[in-house]
C-alpha angles and dihedrals in degrees: 000000000000124000093251093054092048093056092052095214117147143136119298110235118203115210118223117225111254121225091259092057096053121096113267134195118246125194129195117234112237130191128229094265089061091050091050093060098035114133092212106037118198128206094247093051093048092050089052092046092051091048091052092052091070116096114264095015116154121198138168098203137268129256108258115221090204091065097055115145134174126234 
C-alpha cells in the first residue's frame, strides 16, 4: 500500500438526488359517484361526472386533487 492510501484522505463527493429520489405527488383515482357527492367539486371532476352520465360511457376514474399526498 502507498502512504496516500493508508491515510484514507480523499475528496468528499456529494451525491445529487436523482429524479427518482425526489418527493413526488400522488393522487387517488376516484370514480364518478365520488365526484357526484364531493363537497368541493372541481372542474375536472364535474367534466368526468357529466361524461359518465351518458349511456354506454366507460371510465377508469380521474385523479382527485383533494387526495394529493407526497412520497
